[in-house]
C-alpha positions as CSV (number, residue, x, y, z in Angstrom):
1,M,129.2,67.2,116.5
2,M,125.5,67.7,117.1
3,K,123.9,70.1,114.6
4,R,122.3,73.0,116.4
5,K,118.6,73.3,115.8
6,Q,117.8,76.4,113.8
7,K,115.1,78.6,115.1
8,R,112.4,79.5,112.6
9,P,110.5,82.7,112.5
10,F,107.3,82.4,114.6
11,H,104.6,85.0,114.3
12,V,101.3,85.2,116.1
13,M,98.9,88.0,115.2
14,I,96.4,88.9,117.9
15,I,93.3,90.5,116.5
16,P,91.5,92.1,119.6
17,T,88.6,93.2,117.3
18,L,87.7,93.6,113.6
19,G,85.9,96.8,114.4
20,C,87.5,100.1,113.2
21,P,86.4,103.8,113.6
22,S,87.7,104.6,110.1
23,K,86.0,103.6,106.8
24,C,88.9,103.5,104.4
25,S,87.7,103.1,100.8
26,Y,89.8,100.0,100.0
27,C,89.9,98.4,103.4
28,W,89.1,94.7,103.7
29,S,90.0,94.0,107.3
30,S,87.3,95.6,109.4
31,E,83.9,94.4,110.5
32,V,81.0,96.4,111.9
33,G,79.8,95.1,115.3
34,S,82.9,93.0,115.9
35,P,83.3,92.0,119.6
36,I,86.4,92.8,121.7
37,M,88.7,89.9,122.7
38,S,88.3,89.0,126.4
39,I,91.2,88.5,128.8
40,D,90.0,84.9,129.2
41,T,90.8,84.4,125.5
42,V,94.2,85.9,126.0
43,K,94.8,83.4,128.9
44,E,93.8,80.6,126.5
45,I,96.3,81.9,124.0
46,V,99.0,81.5,126.7
47,L,97.9,78.0,127.5
48,W,97.9,77.0,123.9
49,L,101.4,78.4,123.2
50,K,103.1,77.0,126.3
51,D,103.4,73.6,124.6
52,F,102.9,74.5,121.0
53,R,106.5,75.2,120.0
54,D,109.7,76.7,121.5
55,D,110.8,79.2,118.8
56,P,111.0,82.9,119.8
57,V,107.7,84.5,119.0
58,T,106.6,87.9,117.8
59,F,103.1,89.0,118.7
60,T,101.6,91.6,116.5
61,F,98.3,93.3,117.6
62,H,96.4,94.0,114.4
63,G,92.8,94.6,113.4
64,G,90.5,96.2,112.6
65,E,91.7,98.7,115.1
66,P,93.5,97.0,118.0
67,L,93.4,100.1,120.2
68,L,89.6,99.8,120.5
69,A,90.4,97.1,123.1
70,G,91.5,99.9,125.5
71,A,94.3,100.5,128.0
72,D,93.1,97.9,130.5
73,F,93.2,95.1,127.8
74,Y,96.9,95.9,127.2
75,R,97.7,96.4,130.8
76,E,96.6,92.8,131.5
77,T,97.6,91.2,128.2
78,L,101.2,92.3,127.9
79,P,102.3,91.0,131.3
80,L,100.5,87.7,130.7
81,L,102.2,87.1,127.4
82,T,105.6,88.3,128.7
83,N,105.7,86.5,132.0
84,E,103.9,83.3,131.1
85,L,105.8,82.7,127.9
86,T,109.3,83.6,128.8
87,K,110.7,80.5,127.0
88,L,109.4,82.0,123.8
89,S,111.2,85.3,124.4
90,P,108.2,87.3,123.2
91,N,108.6,90.5,121.1
92,F,105.7,92.8,120.3
93,A,104.4,95.1,117.5
94,L,101.2,96.9,116.9
95,Q,99.4,98.2,113.8
96,T,97.0,101.1,114.4
97,N,95.6,104.2,112.8
98,L,96.4,105.9,116.1
99,W,93.0,107.6,116.4
100,K,92.3,105.9,119.8
101,L,95.7,106.4,121.3
102,T,95.4,108.1,124.7
103,P,98.2,109.1,127.2
104,E,97.2,106.2,129.3
105,L,97.5,103.7,126.4
106,A,100.7,105.3,125.3
107,D,102.3,104.8,128.7
108,V,101.3,101.1,128.7
109,L,102.8,100.6,125.2
110,A,105.9,102.6,126.0
111,E,106.6,100.4,129.1
112,Y,107.0,97.4,126.7
113,K,108.8,99.5,124.0
114,I,106.3,98.3,121.4
115,P,107.0,99.6,117.9
116,I,104.0,100.9,116.1
117,G,103.0,100.7,112.5
118,S,100.4,103.1,111.2
119,S,99.0,104.0,107.8
120,L,99.4,107.2,105.8
121,D,99.0,107.4,102.0
122,G,100.8,110.7,101.5
123,P,99.7,114.4,101.7
124,M,96.4,115.1,103.5
125,E,94.2,115.6,100.4
126,L,95.3,112.5,98.8
127,N,95.3,110.4,102.0
128,D,91.8,111.5,102.9
129,Y,90.4,110.9,99.4
130,Q,91.5,107.2,99.8
131,R,91.0,106.6,103.5
132,S,88.2,109.0,104.6
133,A,87.6,112.6,105.4
134,G,89.5,113.7,108.5
135,Y,91.7,110.6,108.6
136,Y,95.0,112.5,108.2
137,E,94.4,115.0,111.0
138,K,93.3,112.3,113.5
139,T,96.3,110.1,112.7
140,M,98.8,112.9,113.0
141,Q,97.3,113.9,116.4
142,G,97.9,110.3,117.5
143,Y,101.4,110.4,116.0
144,K,102.4,113.4,117.9
145,L,101.1,111.8,121.1
146,A,103.1,108.7,120.4
147,L,106.3,110.6,119.8
148,A,105.8,112.5,123.0
149,H,105.7,109.2,124.9
150,G,108.8,107.9,123.3
151,L,107.1,105.4,121.0
152,N,108.6,104.5,117.6
153,V,106.1,104.9,114.8
154,Q,106.6,104.1,111.1
155,F,104.0,104.5,108.4
156,I,102.8,102.1,105.7
157,C,101.7,103.8,102.5
158,T,99.2,102.0,100.3
159,F,99.5,102.7,96.6
160,T,96.3,102.3,94.7
161,S,95.4,102.6,91.0
162,Y,94.6,106.2,91.8
163,S,97.4,107.3,94.0
164,V,100.2,105.8,91.8
165,K,99.6,108.7,89.5
166,F,101.0,110.9,92.3
167,K,104.0,108.8,93.2
168,E,106.4,111.8,93.0
169,D,104.3,113.8,95.4
170,I,104.0,110.9,97.8
171,F,107.8,110.2,97.7
172,N,108.6,113.8,98.3
173,Y,106.1,114.0,101.2
174,F,107.8,111.2,103.1
175,R,111.2,112.5,102.3
176,E,110.5,116.1,103.3
177,N,108.9,115.0,106.5
178,G,111.7,112.6,107.5
179,L,109.4,109.6,107.4
180,T,110.4,106.0,106.5
181,L,108.5,104.8,103.5
182,K,107.1,101.3,103.6
183,L,104.6,100.6,100.9
184,H,101.8,98.2,100.1
185,P,100.1,97.8,96.7
186,A,96.3,97.9,97.0
187,L,95.0,94.3,96.6
188,P,91.8,92.5,95.7
189,S,89.9,91.1,98.7
190,L,88.0,87.9,99.4
191,R,85.6,90.1,101.4
192,S,84.9,92.9,98.8
193,D,82.1,93.2,96.3
194,E,84.4,95.4,94.2
195,P,87.7,93.6,94.6
196,D,89.6,95.3,91.8
197,R,88.3,98.9,92.2
198,W,91.5,100.2,93.9
199,A,93.9,97.4,93.1
200,L,97.3,98.3,91.6
201,S,98.1,96.2,88.6
202,P,101.4,94.2,88.5
203,E,102.7,96.4,85.7
204,E,102.0,99.6,87.6
205,F,103.6,98.1,90.7
206,G,106.7,97.1,88.8
207,E,107.1,100.6,87.4
208,L,106.6,102.0,90.8
209,L,109.3,99.9,92.4
210,I,111.8,100.8,89.7
211,Y,110.9,104.5,90.2
212,L,111.3,104.2,94.0
213,L,114.6,102.3,93.6
214,D,116.1,105.2,91.6
215,R,114.6,107.9,93.8
216,Y,115.8,106.1,97.0
217,L,119.3,105.8,95.7
218,E,119.4,109.5,94.9
219,N,118.2,110.5,98.3
220,M,119.6,107.9,100.8
221,S,120.7,110.6,103.2
222,E,117.1,111.8,103.5
223,I,114.9,108.8,103.5
224,E,114.7,105.0,103.9
225,V,112.5,102.9,101.6
226,R,112.0,99.7,103.6
227,N,110.7,97.6,100.7
228,I,113.7,98.3,98.6
229,N,115.9,97.3,101.5
230,D,113.9,94.1,101.8
231,Y,114.2,93.2,98.1
232,C,118.0,93.8,98.3
233,R,118.3,91.5,101.3
234,C,116.4,88.8,99.4
235,V,118.7,89.0,96.4
236,F,121.9,89.1,98.4
237,T,121.1,86.6,101.2
238,G,119.1,84.2,99.0
239,R,116.3,84.0,101.5
240,G,113.1,85.9,102.2
241,T,113.2,88.4,105.0
242,V,109.5,89.6,105.2
243,C,106.3,87.7,105.3
244,T,105.5,88.2,101.6
245,F,108.6,86.2,100.7
246,V,108.8,83.3,103.1
247,D,107.0,80.0,103.7
248,C,104.5,81.4,106.2
249,M,102.6,78.2,106.5
250,E,103.1,76.6,109.9
251,N,105.0,79.7,111.1
252,T,102.4,82.4,111.1
253,F,99.0,82.3,112.7
254,A,96.3,84.8,113.6
255,V,93.9,84.6,116.6
256,G,90.6,86.4,116.1
257,P,88.5,88.1,118.8
258,D,86.7,84.8,119.8
259,G,89.9,82.8,119.9
260,S,89.6,81.2,116.5
261,I,92.9,80.5,114.8
262,Y,93.5,81.4,111.1
263,P,96.6,81.2,108.8
264,C,96.9,85.1,108.8
265,Y,95.1,88.2,109.9
266,R,93.8,88.6,106.4
267,F,91.6,85.5,106.8
268,V,90.2,86.4,110.2
269,G,86.4,86.3,110.4
270,M,86.0,84.0,107.4
271,P,84.7,80.6,108.7
272,E,86.1,78.6,105.8
273,W,89.6,79.7,106.8
274,K,89.3,78.8,110.5
275,M,92.0,76.3,111.5
276,G,90.9,75.7,115.1
277,S,90.4,77.4,118.5
278,V,92.9,78.4,121.2
279,R,90.5,76.8,123.7
280,D,91.2,73.4,122.2
281,H,95.0,73.9,122.5
282,P,95.6,72.4,119.0
283,S,99.0,71.1,118.0
284,K,100.9,72.0,114.9
285,E,99.7,68.8,113.4
286,D,96.1,69.6,114.2
287,L,96.3,73.0,112.5
288,A,98.0,71.6,109.5
289,A,95.4,68.9,109.1
290,S,92.5,71.4,109.1
291,P,90.9,72.2,105.7
292,A,92.5,75.7,105.8
293,G,95.8,74.2,106.8
294,V,95.7,71.7,104.0
295,R,94.8,74.4,101.5
296,M,97.8,76.6,102.6
297,N,100.1,73.7,102.2
298,Q,98.7,73.1,98.7
299,F,99.8,76.6,97.8
300,K,103.3,75.7,98.9
301,E,103.3,72.6,96.8
302,F,101.9,74.6,93.9
303,V,104.8,77.1,94.1
304,D,107.3,74.2,94.3
305,R,105.9,72.8,91.1
306,E,105.1,75.9,89.1
307,C,108.0,78.1,90.1
308,K,110.8,75.5,90.2
309,S,112.5,77.0,87.1
310,C,112.5,80.6,88.5
311,K,115.8,81.9,89.8
312,H,114.0,83.8,92.5
313,I,112.1,80.9,94.0
314,R,114.4,80.5,97.1
315,Y,113.5,83.9,98.5
316,C,110.2,84.8,96.7
317,R,108.3,81.5,97.3
318,G,105.5,82.6,95.0
319,G,104.7,85.7,97.1
320,C,101.7,86.0,99.5
321,P,99.2,83.1,99.5
322,Y,96.3,85.4,100.3
323,N,97.3,87.7,97.4
324,A,97.3,84.6,95.1
325,M,93.9,83.3,96.2
326,A,92.0,86.5,96.6
327,P,91.5,87.1,92.8
328,T,90.3,83.5,92.3
329,N,87.9,83.3,95.3
330,G,90.2,81.1,97.2
331,E,91.2,78.7,94.4
332,I,94.8,77.8,94.0
333,N,95.7,78.2,90.3
334,S,98.3,81.0,90.3
335,V,101.0,82.6,92.5
336,D,100.8,86.2,93.9
337,P,99.5,88.3,91.0
338,H,102.4,90.8,91.6
339,C,104.9,88.1,90.6
340,K,105.8,90.2,87.5
341,A,106.6,93.2,89.7
342,Y,108.7,91.1,92.1
343,K,110.6,89.6,89.2
344,R,111.2,93.0,87.7
345,I,112.7,94.5,90.9
346,F,114.7,91.4,91.8
347,D,116.2,91.3,88.3
348,E,116.9,95.0,88.3
349,I,118.8,94.7,91.6
350,G,120.8,91.7,90.5
351,D,121.6,93.2,87.1
352,R,122.8,96.5,88.6
353,F,124.9,94.7,91.1
354,N,126.6,92.6,88.4
355,Q,127.2,95.6,86.2
356,E,128.8,97.5,89.1
357,M,130.8,94.6,90.2
358,M,132.2,94.1,86.7
359,G,132.9,97.9,86.6
360,S,134.8,97.8,89.9
361,L,137.0,95.1,88.4
362,G,137.6,97.1,85.2
363,L,135.7,94.6,83.1
364,D,133.2,96.8,81.5
365,N,133.7,99.4,78.8
366,A,133.0,102.4,81.0
367,G,135.2,101.2,83.9
368,Q,132.3,102.1,86.3
369,Q,133.4,102.0,89.9
370,M,131.5,100.9,93.0
371,G,128.5,103.1,93.5
372,A,127.2,105.5,90.9
373,A,129.5,106.8,88.2
374,K,129.0,110.3,86.7
375,G,126.2,110.2,84.1
376,K,125.2,106.7,85.2
377,R,122.1,105.6,87.0
378,P,122.6,105.3,90.8
379,G,124.5,102.4,92.2
380,I,123.1,99.5,94.2
381,M,126.3,98.6,96.0
382,T,126.2,101.8,98.0
383,L,122.8,100.8,99.3
384,M,124.0,97.3,100.2
385,Q,126.8,98.8,102.2
386,R,124.3,100.9,104.1
387,I,122.0,98.0,104.8
388,L,124.9,95.8,106.0
389,A,126.2,98.5,108.2
390,K,123.0,98.5,110.3
């Protein structure tokens, strides 16, 4: 019997511009004076991908602020990608602060049912302290407009060395407002002159994840914490399910405003990380042979060597390559600095599952049953049942 070819996750990030109207304190992905991607460049993306590979593709419009490209850009781009690349079964997503969303733009995005990711760091005072004065109000105006047009919006919350002190307030804000909580730890940047100013330490991040695990399990009927779901899937399926925990090399690419190709949107605009140009229609082999491609593969080899004894290597894969290289100015001599935090939450999930499983079989002293027993910490098996039921 012929073995069926397994499709791999294929992700192309389109960066229409690195410009952004906001000036968030810890941001590293915007650039003053950045041009807007032309439709001719979009057509070159199409020509490049037609013969590049045949796996289903997800296009994520990112930035900078991708809505600066305007309604006409998306009115032309979305049909081009959809109709010309049907064999790739394109899916779409968009990451925006929502400031530039208009009824016209909302209609275009709604036609293609594009899910939107936005950013909100908690209550207004805390959010605006980290992101910029007036940010909260402008984003919430865009959020209301998006909802009125039937768009699905979820927020990413960035925890910094400052905001982690208010983790309870932030959790309660998302819970009380019925918002899904997806979090990012603030990270050092290859672009910043003060890379560690806002960065969340691995120890603080680990503590935060355990706190959120407990609070989530206590409030599952009122909130979803996406990251905790993802960590659970990793442990129970034995494979990474989000970009931080997969071999993104050769499966993820980003196209900058001028058509340059990079390993990820985090590298866009840095010449030393350019892998090629869509105008040259490079092959997978061409991109892998570029200096940036070689360096990304070197990270993969580094993980295989340095993490081979770690029980989480199958689904962690050393974490994010960018995170690993940002603190060392691009050198490869360590894995993702949040490795300690990842290990802590992975171990916690595994240990809780094993304890509950033994309890359900009557093999522990307390005879703890599936889920949380009275006086015990919340149970992980109830969460897994919820995840599997979706």
